[in-house]
ROLO-368898 format. One record per residue (C-alpha): residue number from 0; residue in one letter; x, y, z. Coordinates in nm, 2 decimals, decimal comma, always signed. Layout:
# residues N
<torkol resi="NUM" resn="A" east="X" north="Y" up="Z"/>
...
//
This chain:
# residues 312
<torkol resi="0" resn="M" east="+23,48" north="-23,97" up="+11,40"/>
<torkol resi="1" resn="Y" east="+23,44" north="-23,98" up="+11,77"/>
<torkol resi="2" resn="T" east="+23,68" north="-24,23" up="+11,98"/>
<torkol resi="3" resn="V" east="+23,46" north="-24,44" up="+12,20"/>
<torkol resi="4" resn="H" east="+23,61" north="-24,58" up="+12,55"/>
<torkol resi="5" resn="F" east="+23,35" north="-24,75" up="+12,81"/>
<torkol resi="6" resn="Q" east="+23,39" north="-24,90" up="+13,12"/>
<torkol resi="7" resn="R" east="+23,19" north="-25,16" up="+13,33"/>
<torkol resi="8" resn="C" east="+23,01" north="-25,01" up="+13,64"/>
<torkol resi="9" resn="D" east="+22,84" north="-25,17" up="+13,96"/>
<torkol resi="10" resn="R" east="+22,68" north="-25,03" up="+14,21"/>
<torkol resi="11" resn="P" east="+22,54" north="-25,20" up="+14,50"/>
<torkol resi="12" resn="F" east="+22,22" north="-25,16" up="+14,69"/>
<torkol resi="13" resn="R" east="+22,17" north="-25,11" up="+15,07"/>
<torkol resi="14" resn="P" east="+21,94" north="-25,32" up="+15,16"/>
<torkol resi="15" resn="P" east="+21,90" north="-25,51" up="+14,87"/>
<torkol resi="16" resn="L" east="+21,62" north="-25,45" up="+14,63"/>
<torkol resi="17" resn="H" east="+21,28" north="-25,68" up="+14,68"/>
<torkol resi="18" resn="T" east="+21,00" north="-25,70" up="+14,37"/>
<torkol resi="19" resn="H" east="+20,78" north="-25,93" up="+14,22"/>
<torkol resi="20" resn="Y" east="+21,13" north="-26,06" up="+14,00"/>
<torkol resi="21" resn="G" east="+21,32" north="-26,15" up="+14,30"/>
<torkol resi="22" resn="V" east="+21,61" north="-26,00" up="+14,47"/>
<torkol resi="23" resn="W" east="+21,85" north="-25,73" up="+14,36"/>
<torkol resi="24" resn="S" east="+22,19" north="-25,66" up="+14,48"/>
<torkol resi="25" resn="V" east="+22,43" north="-25,47" up="+14,27"/>
<torkol resi="26" resn="R" east="+22,30" north="-25,26" up="+13,99"/>
<torkol resi="27" resn="Q" east="+22,51" north="-25,32" up="+13,68"/>
<torkol resi="28" resn="S" east="+22,60" north="-25,09" up="+13,39"/>
<torkol resi="29" resn="I" east="+22,82" north="-24,98" up="+13,12"/>
<torkol resi="30" resn="L" east="+22,95" north="-24,62" up="+13,06"/>
<torkol resi="31" resn="V" east="+23,05" north="-24,49" up="+12,75"/>
<torkol resi="32" resn="Q" east="+23,26" north="-24,18" up="+12,64"/>
<torkol resi="33" resn="L" east="+23,28" north="-24,03" up="+12,30"/>
<torkol resi="34" resn="R" east="+23,50" north="-23,78" up="+12,18"/>
<torkol resi="35" resn="D" east="+23,54" north="-23,59" up="+11,90"/>
<torkol resi="36" resn="G" east="+23,86" north="-23,44" up="+11,70"/>
<torkol resi="37" resn="D" east="+23,84" north="-23,13" up="+11,95"/>
<torkol resi="38" resn="G" east="+23,85" north="-23,29" up="+12,17"/>
<torkol resi="39" resn="R" east="+23,55" north="-23,26" up="+12,35"/>
<torkol resi="40" resn="S" east="+23,37" north="-23,53" up="+12,48"/>
<torkol resi="41" resn="G" east="+23,03" north="-23,66" up="+12,60"/>
<torkol resi="42" resn="W" east="+22,95" north="-23,93" up="+12,84"/>
<torkol resi="43" resn="G" east="+22,60" north="-24,19" up="+12,84"/>
<torkol resi="44" resn="E" east="+22,52" north="-24,49" up="+13,02"/>
<torkol resi="45" resn="I" east="+22,39" north="-24,85" up="+12,93"/>
<torkol resi="46" resn="A" east="+22,17" north="-25,01" up="+13,19"/>
<torkol resi="47" resn="P" east="+21,99" north="-25,29" up="+13,09"/>
<torkol resi="48" resn="L" east="+21,69" north="-25,47" up="+13,26"/>
<torkol resi="49" resn="S" east="+21,67" north="-25,79" up="+13,08"/>
<torkol resi="50" resn="W" east="+21,36" north="-25,87" up="+13,34"/>
<torkol resi="51" resn="F" east="+21,18" north="-25,61" up="+13,15"/>
<torkol resi="52" resn="G" east="+21,28" north="-25,70" up="+12,81"/>
<torkol resi="53" resn="S" east="+21,59" north="-25,54" up="+12,70"/>
<torkol resi="54" resn="E" east="+21,90" north="-25,69" up="+12,62"/>
<torkol resi="55" resn="T" east="+22,09" north="-25,85" up="+12,90"/>
<torkol resi="56" resn="L" east="+22,43" north="-25,64" up="+13,03"/>
<torkol resi="57" resn="E" east="+22,61" north="-25,91" up="+12,88"/>
<torkol resi="58" resn="Q" east="+22,48" north="-25,87" up="+12,56"/>
<torkol resi="59" resn="A" east="+22,53" north="-25,50" up="+12,57"/>
<torkol resi="60" resn="W" east="+22,92" north="-25,53" up="+12,65"/>
<torkol resi="61" resn="D" east="+22,94" north="-25,75" up="+12,34"/>
<torkol resi="62" resn="F" east="+22,80" north="-25,52" up="+12,18"/>
<torkol resi="63" resn="C" east="+23,08" north="-25,27" up="+12,28"/>
<torkol resi="64" resn="V" east="+23,35" north="-25,45" up="+12,27"/>
<torkol resi="65" resn="Q" east="+23,33" north="-25,56" up="+11,92"/>
<torkol resi="66" resn="L" east="+23,31" north="-25,15" up="+11,82"/>
<torkol resi="67" resn="P" east="+23,60" north="-25,03" up="+11,66"/>
<torkol resi="68" resn="V" east="+23,82" north="-24,76" up="+11,89"/>
<torkol resi="69" resn="Q" east="+23,63" north="-24,51" up="+11,60"/>
<torkol resi="70" resn="I" east="+23,30" north="-24,49" up="+11,51"/>
<torkol resi="71" resn="R" east="+23,11" north="-24,26" up="+11,30"/>
<torkol resi="72" resn="R" east="+22,76" north="-24,09" up="+11,39"/>
<torkol resi="73" resn="E" east="+22,56" north="-24,33" up="+11,18"/>
<torkol resi="74" resn="T" east="+22,73" north="-24,59" up="+11,37"/>
<torkol resi="75" resn="I" east="+22,51" north="-24,46" up="+11,63"/>
<torkol resi="76" resn="F" east="+22,21" north="-24,36" up="+11,52"/>
<torkol resi="77" resn="S" east="+22,18" north="-24,75" up="+11,34"/>
<torkol resi="78" resn="I" east="+22,24" north="-24,93" up="+11,70"/>
<torkol resi="79" resn="P" east="+21,93" north="-25,20" up="+11,59"/>
<torkol resi="80" resn="G" east="+21,65" north="-25,22" up="+11,84"/>
<torkol resi="81" resn="S" east="+21,71" north="-25,54" up="+11,98"/>
<torkol resi="82" resn="L" east="+21,97" north="-25,35" up="+12,18"/>
<torkol resi="83" resn="P" east="+21,75" north="-25,07" up="+12,34"/>
<torkol resi="84" resn="A" east="+21,96" north="-24,99" up="+12,64"/>
<torkol resi="85" resn="C" east="+22,26" north="-24,89" up="+12,40"/>
<torkol resi="86" resn="Q" east="+22,03" north="-24,73" up="+12,17"/>
<torkol resi="87" resn="F" east="+21,98" north="-24,52" up="+12,47"/>
<torkol resi="88" resn="G" east="+22,37" north="-24,46" up="+12,59"/>
<torkol resi="89" resn="F" east="+22,49" north="-24,42" up="+12,29"/>
<torkol resi="90" resn="E" east="+22,31" north="-24,16" up="+12,19"/>
<torkol resi="91" resn="S" east="+22,29" north="-23,98" up="+12,51"/>
<torkol resi="92" resn="A" east="+22,68" north="-23,98" up="+12,51"/>
<torkol resi="93" resn="W" east="+22,63" north="-23,76" up="+12,15"/>
<torkol resi="94" resn="E" east="+22,37" north="-23,56" up="+12,29"/>
<torkol resi="95" resn="A" east="+22,60" north="-23,47" up="+12,58"/>
<torkol resi="96" resn="L" east="+22,88" north="-23,35" up="+12,35"/>
<torkol resi="97" resn="N" east="+22,70" north="-23,17" up="+12,16"/>
<torkol resi="98" resn="Q" east="+22,46" north="-23,02" up="+12,41"/>
<torkol resi="99" resn="D" east="+22,58" north="-22,68" up="+12,29"/>
<torkol resi="100" resn="R" east="+22,37" north="-22,71" up="+12,03"/>
<torkol resi="101" resn="I" east="+22,08" north="-22,90" up="+12,16"/>
<torkol resi="102" resn="N" east="+22,07" north="-22,69" up="+12,48"/>
<torkol resi="103" resn="I" east="+21,79" north="-22,86" up="+12,69"/>
<torkol resi="104" resn="S" east="+21,77" north="-22,78" up="+13,04"/>
<torkol resi="105" resn="I" east="+21,62" north="-22,92" up="+13,33"/>
<torkol resi="106" resn="P" east="+21,43" north="-22,75" up="+13,55"/>
<torkol resi="107" resn="A" east="+21,29" north="-22,85" up="+13,91"/>
<torkol resi="108" resn="L" east="+21,02" north="-23,19" up="+13,87"/>
<torkol resi="109" resn="P" east="+20,85" north="-23,33" up="+14,14"/>
<torkol resi="110" resn="H" east="+20,98" north="-23,66" up="+14,24"/>
<torkol resi="111" resn="C" east="+20,85" north="-24,01" up="+14,36"/>
<torkol resi="112" resn="G" east="+21,00" north="-24,19" up="+14,61"/>
<torkol resi="113" resn="L" east="+21,07" north="-24,50" up="+14,64"/>
<torkol resi="114" resn="L" east="+20,95" north="-24,72" up="+14,95"/>
<torkol resi="115" resn="P" east="+21,09" north="-25,08" up="+15,05"/>
<torkol resi="116" resn="A" east="+20,85" north="-25,41" up="+14,99"/>
<torkol resi="117" resn="G" east="+20,67" north="-25,56" up="+15,29"/>
<torkol resi="118" resn="C" east="+20,59" north="-25,40" up="+15,64"/>
<torkol resi="119" resn="N" east="+20,95" north="-25,20" up="+15,60"/>
<torkol resi="120" resn="A" east="+20,72" north="-24,93" up="+15,45"/>
<torkol resi="121" resn="L" east="+20,61" north="-24,82" up="+15,75"/>
<torkol resi="122" resn="A" east="+20,94" north="-24,76" up="+15,92"/>
<torkol resi="123" resn="Q" east="+21,03" north="-24,60" up="+15,59"/>
<torkol resi="124" resn="W" east="+20,76" north="-24,35" up="+15,47"/>
<torkol resi="125" resn="P" east="+20,83" north="-24,09" up="+15,75"/>
<torkol resi="126" resn="E" east="+21,20" north="-24,07" up="+15,64"/>
<torkol resi="127" resn="L" east="+21,11" north="-24,02" up="+15,29"/>
<torkol resi="128" resn="L" east="+20,84" north="-23,73" up="+15,40"/>
<torkol resi="129" resn="S" east="+21,13" north="-23,59" up="+15,55"/>
<torkol resi="130" resn="L" east="+21,31" north="-23,54" up="+15,23"/>
<torkol resi="131" resn="G" east="+21,05" north="-23,38" up="+15,07"/>
<torkol resi="132" resn="Y" east="+20,92" north="-23,63" up="+14,90"/>
<torkol resi="133" resn="R" east="+20,49" north="-23,61" up="+14,84"/>
<torkol resi="134" resn="T" east="+20,47" north="-23,94" up="+14,63"/>
<torkol resi="135" resn="L" east="+20,54" north="-24,26" up="+14,76"/>
<torkol resi="136" resn="K" east="+20,60" north="-24,59" up="+14,59"/>
<torkol resi="137" resn="W" east="+20,50" north="-24,95" up="+14,71"/>
<torkol resi="138" resn="K" east="+20,60" north="-25,24" up="+14,52"/>
<torkol resi="139" resn="M" east="+20,35" north="-25,54" up="+14,57"/>
<torkol resi="140" resn="G" east="+20,32" north="-25,89" up="+14,46"/>
<torkol resi="141" resn="V" east="+20,64" north="-26,00" up="+14,69"/>
<torkol resi="142" resn="L" east="+20,43" north="-26,13" up="+14,96"/>
<torkol resi="143" resn="P" east="+20,12" north="-26,32" up="+15,02"/>
<torkol resi="144" resn="I" east="+19,80" north="-26,10" up="+14,96"/>
<torkol resi="145" resn="A" east="+19,63" north="-26,13" up="+15,28"/>
<torkol resi="146" resn="E" east="+19,94" north="-26,00" up="+15,42"/>
<torkol resi="147" resn="E" east="+20,02" north="-25,70" up="+15,19"/>
<torkol resi="148" resn="L" east="+19,67" north="-25,61" up="+15,21"/>
<torkol resi="149" resn="S" east="+19,69" north="-25,57" up="+15,60"/>
<torkol resi="150" resn="I" east="+20,02" north="-25,36" up="+15,54"/>
<torkol resi="151" resn="F" east="+19,88" north="-25,12" up="+15,28"/>
<torkol resi="152" resn="R" east="+19,58" north="-25,08" up="+15,50"/>
<torkol resi="153" resn="L" east="+19,82" north="-24,94" up="+15,80"/>
<torkol resi="154" resn="L" east="+20,06" north="-24,74" up="+15,53"/>
<torkol resi="155" resn="C" east="+19,69" north="-24,57" up="+15,40"/>
<torkol resi="156" resn="Q" east="+19,59" north="-24,47" up="+15,79"/>
<torkol resi="157" resn="E" east="+19,98" north="-24,36" up="+15,89"/>
<torkol resi="158" resn="L" east="+20,01" north="-24,18" up="+15,62"/>
<torkol resi="159" resn="P" east="+19,91" north="-23,81" up="+15,62"/>
<torkol resi="160" resn="T" east="+19,70" north="-23,58" up="+15,39"/>
<torkol resi="161" resn="G" east="+19,78" north="-23,52" up="+15,09"/>
<torkol resi="162" resn="I" east="+20,06" north="-23,75" up="+15,02"/>
<torkol resi="163" resn="Q" east="+19,97" north="-23,96" up="+14,75"/>
<torkol resi="164" resn="L" east="+20,07" north="-24,35" up="+14,72"/>
<torkol resi="165" resn="R" east="+20,14" north="-24,56" up="+14,38"/>
<torkol resi="166" resn="L" east="+20,11" north="-24,94" up="+14,41"/>
<torkol resi="167" resn="D" east="+20,33" north="-25,13" up="+14,15"/>
<torkol resi="168" resn="A" east="+20,26" north="-25,56" up="+14,11"/>
<torkol resi="169" resn="N" east="+20,53" north="-25,55" up="+13,86"/>
<torkol resi="170" resn="G" east="+20,28" north="-25,78" up="+13,63"/>
<torkol resi="171" resn="G" east="+20,25" north="-26,03" up="+13,95"/>
<torkol resi="172" resn="L" east="+19,90" north="-26,04" up="+14,01"/>
<torkol resi="173" resn="S" east="+19,61" north="-26,30" up="+13,90"/>
<torkol resi="174" resn="I" east="+19,32" north="-26,14" up="+13,77"/>
<torkol resi="175" resn="A" east="+19,11" north="-26,21" up="+14,10"/>
<torkol resi="176" resn="S" east="+19,37" north="-26,06" up="+14,29"/>
<torkol resi="177" resn="A" east="+19,34" north="-25,76" up="+14,07"/>
<torkol resi="178" resn="H" east="+19,02" north="-25,69" up="+14,13"/>
<torkol resi="179" resn="L" east="+19,05" north="-25,74" up="+14,52"/>
<torkol resi="180" resn="W" east="+19,33" north="-25,48" up="+14,51"/>
<torkol resi="181" resn="L" east="+19,16" north="-25,28" up="+14,29"/>
<torkol resi="182" resn="R" east="+18,79" north="-25,27" up="+14,49"/>
<torkol resi="183" resn="T" east="+19,02" north="-25,24" up="+14,83"/>
<torkol resi="184" resn="C" east="+19,20" north="-24,90" up="+14,68"/>
<torkol resi="185" resn="D" east="+19,09" north="-24,54" up="+14,74"/>
<torkol resi="186" resn="P" east="+19,16" north="-24,35" up="+14,45"/>
<torkol resi="187" resn="T" east="+19,16" north="-24,03" up="+14,67"/>
<torkol resi="188" resn="R" east="+19,48" north="-24,19" up="+14,80"/>
<torkol resi="189" resn="V" east="+19,58" north="-24,42" up="+14,54"/>
<torkol resi="190" resn="E" east="+19,72" north="-24,22" up="+14,22"/>
<torkol resi="191" resn="F" east="+19,71" north="-24,53" up="+14,01"/>
<torkol resi="192" resn="L" east="+19,77" north="-24,92" up="+14,03"/>
<torkol resi="193" resn="E" east="+20,11" north="-25,01" up="+13,77"/>
<torkol resi="194" resn="Q" east="+20,11" north="-25,29" up="+13,57"/>
<torkol resi="195" resn="P" east="+19,88" north="-25,52" up="+13,77"/>
<torkol resi="196" resn="L" east="+19,91" north="-25,81" up="+13,56"/>
<torkol resi="197" resn="P" east="+20,18" north="-26,00" up="+13,26"/>
<torkol resi="198" resn="P" east="+20,20" north="-25,75" up="+12,95"/>
<torkol resi="199" resn="P" east="+19,99" north="-26,04" up="+12,74"/>
<torkol resi="200" resn="E" east="+19,67" north="-25,93" up="+12,96"/>
<torkol resi="201" resn="L" east="+19,66" north="-25,58" up="+12,80"/>
<torkol resi="202" resn="E" east="+19,29" north="-25,68" up="+12,69"/>
<torkol resi="203" resn="T" east="+19,19" north="-25,76" up="+13,08"/>
<torkol resi="204" resn="M" east="+19,38" north="-25,47" up="+13,20"/>
<torkol resi="205" resn="Q" east="+19,17" north="-25,20" up="+12,97"/>
<torkol resi="206" resn="E" east="+18,82" north="-25,43" up="+13,12"/>
<torkol resi="207" resn="L" east="+18,97" north="-25,36" up="+13,47"/>
<torkol resi="208" resn="A" east="+19,03" north="-24,97" up="+13,40"/>
<torkol resi="209" resn="R" east="+18,71" north="-24,94" up="+13,27"/>
<torkol resi="210" resn="Q" east="+18,53" north="-25,15" up="+13,58"/>
<torkol resi="211" resn="Y" east="+18,75" north="-24,91" up="+13,86"/>
<torkol resi="212" resn="P" east="+18,78" north="-24,56" up="+13,96"/>
<torkol resi="213" resn="T" east="+19,17" north="-24,63" up="+14,03"/>
<torkol resi="214" resn="P" east="+19,32" north="-24,55" up="+13,72"/>
<torkol resi="215" resn="L" east="+19,59" north="-24,83" up="+13,60"/>
<torkol resi="216" resn="A" east="+19,93" north="-24,75" up="+13,41"/>
<torkol resi="217" resn="L" east="+20,13" north="-24,96" up="+13,23"/>
<torkol resi="218" resn="D" east="+20,47" north="-25,06" up="+13,30"/>
<torkol resi="219" resn="E" east="+20,62" north="-25,38" up="+13,16"/>
<torkol resi="220" resn="S" east="+20,42" north="-25,34" up="+12,88"/>
<torkol resi="221" resn="I" east="+20,58" north="-25,06" up="+12,71"/>
<torkol resi="222" resn="A" east="+20,94" north="-25,16" up="+12,83"/>
<torkol resi="223" resn="N" east="+21,04" north="-25,05" up="+12,42"/>
<torkol resi="224" resn="L" east="+20,92" north="-24,81" up="+12,20"/>
<torkol resi="225" resn="Q" east="+20,81" north="-25,09" up="+12,01"/>
<torkol resi="226" resn="Q" east="+20,56" north="-25,21" up="+12,27"/>
<torkol resi="227" resn="L" east="+20,50" north="-24,83" up="+12,35"/>
<torkol resi="228" resn="K" east="+20,36" north="-24,73" up="+12,00"/>
<torkol resi="229" resn="A" east="+20,16" north="-25,11" up="+11,96"/>
<torkol resi="230" resn="C" east="+19,96" north="-25,04" up="+12,32"/>
<torkol resi="231" resn="Y" east="+19,90" north="-24,68" up="+12,17"/>
<torkol resi="232" resn="Q" east="+19,77" north="-24,84" up="+11,83"/>
<torkol resi="233" resn="Q" east="+19,52" north="-25,12" up="+12,04"/>
<torkol resi="234" resn="G" east="+19,40" north="-24,87" up="+12,24"/>
<torkol resi="235" resn="W" east="+19,55" north="-24,86" up="+12,57"/>
<torkol resi="236" resn="Q" east="+19,39" north="-24,46" up="+12,72"/>
<torkol resi="237" resn="G" east="+19,55" north="-24,50" up="+13,09"/>
<torkol resi="238" resn="I" east="+19,90" north="-24,40" up="+13,18"/>
<torkol resi="239" resn="Y" east="+20,22" north="-24,52" up="+13,04"/>
<torkol resi="240" resn="V" east="+20,54" north="-24,57" up="+13,28"/>
<torkol resi="241" resn="I" east="+20,80" north="-24,44" up="+13,05"/>
<torkol resi="242" resn="K" east="+21,14" north="-24,59" up="+13,12"/>
<torkol resi="243" resn="P" east="+21,38" north="-24,42" up="+12,87"/>
<torkol resi="244" resn="A" east="+21,67" north="-24,56" up="+12,96"/>
<torkol resi="245" resn="I" east="+21,58" north="-24,89" up="+12,80"/>
<torkol resi="246" resn="S" east="+21,29" north="-24,73" up="+12,60"/>
<torkol resi="247" resn="G" east="+21,58" north="-24,72" up="+12,27"/>
<torkol resi="248" resn="S" east="+21,62" north="-24,40" up="+12,13"/>
<torkol resi="249" resn="P" east="+21,56" north="-24,12" up="+12,25"/>
<torkol resi="250" resn="A" east="+21,53" north="-23,96" up="+11,91"/>
<torkol resi="251" resn="Q" east="+21,28" north="-24,18" up="+11,83"/>
<torkol resi="252" resn="L" east="+21,09" north="-24,13" up="+12,15"/>
<torkol resi="253" resn="R" east="+21,11" north="-23,78" up="+12,17"/>
<torkol resi="254" resn="Q" east="+20,94" north="-23,80" up="+11,78"/>
<torkol resi="255" resn="F" east="+20,64" north="-24,05" up="+11,92"/>
<torkol resi="256" resn="L" east="+20,59" north="-23,84" up="+12,23"/>
<torkol resi="257" resn="R" east="+20,58" north="-23,52" up="+12,01"/>
<torkol resi="258" resn="S" east="+20,32" north="-23,64" up="+11,75"/>
<torkol resi="259" resn="H" east="+20,09" north="-23,82" up="+12,05"/>
<torkol resi="260" resn="S" east="+19,90" north="-23,71" up="+12,34"/>
<torkol resi="261" resn="I" east="+19,93" north="-23,95" up="+12,63"/>
<torkol resi="262" resn="D" east="+19,93" north="-23,93" up="+12,96"/>
<torkol resi="263" resn="V" east="+20,30" north="-24,05" up="+13,07"/>
<torkol resi="264" resn="V" east="+20,48" north="-24,09" up="+13,42"/>
<torkol resi="265" resn="F" east="+20,93" north="-24,15" up="+13,35"/>
<torkol resi="266" resn="S" east="+21,08" north="-24,37" up="+13,58"/>
<torkol resi="267" resn="T" east="+21,41" north="-24,49" up="+13,64"/>
<torkol resi="268" resn="V" east="+21,59" north="-24,83" up="+13,59"/>
<torkol resi="269" resn="F" east="+21,78" north="-24,73" up="+13,88"/>
<torkol resi="270" resn="E" east="+22,06" north="-24,64" up="+13,62"/>
<torkol resi="271" resn="G" east="+22,35" north="-24,36" up="+13,77"/>
<torkol resi="272" resn="A" east="+22,41" north="-23,99" up="+13,76"/>
<torkol resi="273" resn="I" east="+22,47" north="-23,99" up="+13,39"/>
<torkol resi="274" resn="G" east="+22,16" north="-24,23" up="+13,27"/>
<torkol resi="275" resn="R" east="+21,96" north="-24,03" up="+13,53"/>
<torkol resi="276" resn="E" east="+22,07" north="-23,69" up="+13,35"/>
<torkol resi="277" resn="A" east="+21,98" north="-23,76" up="+12,99"/>
<torkol resi="278" resn="A" east="+21,62" north="-23,95" up="+13,10"/>
<torkol resi="279" resn="L" east="+21,51" north="-23,68" up="+13,30"/>
<torkol resi="280" resn="K" east="+21,64" north="-23,44" up="+13,00"/>
<torkol resi="281" resn="I" east="+21,36" north="-23,62" up="+12,84"/>
<torkol resi="282" resn="A" east="+21,13" north="-23,62" up="+13,12"/>
<torkol resi="283" resn="A" east="+21,20" north="-23,23" up="+13,14"/>
<torkol resi="284" resn="E" east="+21,04" north="-23,18" up="+12,79"/>
<torkol resi="285" resn="F" east="+20,71" north="-23,43" up="+12,82"/>
<torkol resi="286" resn="A" east="+20,59" north="-23,43" up="+13,16"/>
<torkol resi="287" resn="Q" east="+20,33" north="-23,16" up="+13,12"/>
<torkol resi="288" resn="N" east="+20,07" north="-23,34" up="+13,38"/>
<torkol resi="289" resn="G" east="+20,22" north="-23,26" up="+13,67"/>
<torkol resi="290" resn="R" east="+20,28" north="-23,62" up="+13,78"/>
<torkol resi="291" resn="A" east="+20,58" north="-23,70" up="+14,01"/>
<torkol resi="292" resn="V" east="+20,90" north="-23,88" up="+13,81"/>
<torkol resi="293" resn="G" east="+20,95" north="-24,21" up="+13,95"/>
<torkol resi="294" resn="F" east="+21,33" north="-24,17" up="+13,97"/>
<torkol resi="295" resn="G" east="+21,30" north="-24,09" up="+14,39"/>
<torkol resi="296" resn="I" east="+21,58" north="-24,38" up="+14,42"/>
<torkol resi="297" resn="N" east="+21,88" north="-24,21" up="+14,56"/>
<torkol resi="298" resn="H" east="+21,84" north="-24,35" up="+14,90"/>
<torkol resi="299" resn="W" east="+21,86" north="-24,72" up="+14,80"/>
<torkol resi="300" resn="F" east="+22,22" north="-24,72" up="+14,74"/>
<torkol resi="301" resn="A" east="+22,52" north="-24,70" up="+14,91"/>
<torkol resi="302" resn="D" east="+22,70" north="-24,43" up="+14,74"/>
<torkol resi="303" resn="A" east="+22,41" north="-24,14" up="+14,71"/>
<torkol resi="304" resn="E" east="+22,56" north="-23,95" up="+14,42"/>
<torkol resi="305" resn="S" east="+22,34" north="-23,64" up="+14,52"/>
<torkol resi="306" resn="Q" east="+22,12" north="-23,54" up="+14,74"/>
<torkol resi="307" resn="P" east="+21,77" north="-23,80" up="+14,73"/>
<torkol resi="308" resn="G" east="+21,51" north="-23,49" up="+14,78"/>
<torkol resi="309" resn="K" east="+21,65" north="-23,25" up="+14,44"/>
<torkol resi="310" resn="G" east="+21,43" north="-23,16" up="+14,19"/>
<torkol resi="311" resn="M" east="+21,12" north="-23,27" up="+14,48"/>
//
């Protein structure tokens, strides 16, 4: 039996994060502690991202408060797939409590640093390079396309040789604008274009991947493990951007990754230090392609928990 305790956690962005979905000012999550009869404890983090397809924070909280004070292992591993962030948080806490038996270390992994949207990216990239990042990510689909293409061309001109750039549209492009971006991209500079179209447009994204040399990656299309399996079964041969904190059960995700060879990039949902450590354990096991993990986001918070350049 495990005694369970949980608390809400608010972490403000500085400045607010602008994406295709709008403006994000505060990252809210739930911290979970499990304690066994020997007094050992383990922490996990529930960090929903409802617009990506996970449960809402309120649904996660409602699940937590209806639990008894003491729960069994079976309760942890029977959380339904409709609560993927809860699955991750509780299983991560269980793993942390039993980490002496699991014994998974986190080696140094290259990190990708997140630039601000719009023209602010032109001002901030030198700071990220000074922190040690050699891969940067820029979110587009926020401003009119002509303005963003102009900023993108300037960014490509200014970035030193050897610095790779990832573009993330968050599913916000039209088919016409996706073609325009892919005609503009130089595959020697752009590592990949992430989620150009909404998830229902998988077949069109597969066709785009066949037409252009710049690789495409799925993100929103594979928000949870069931969607990941579905896109794999439908023949996606590009890159898979996996966000462990909302993918669902870490045990089930590991099982899938052990039995399927895919080109994977692990990424954050702006979880805190507890959730990030659990997610990076999975990345350390399966990030075998040399691609930077998408966890370079500490500079976006007012209370940076550790050095942004750690692990680069």
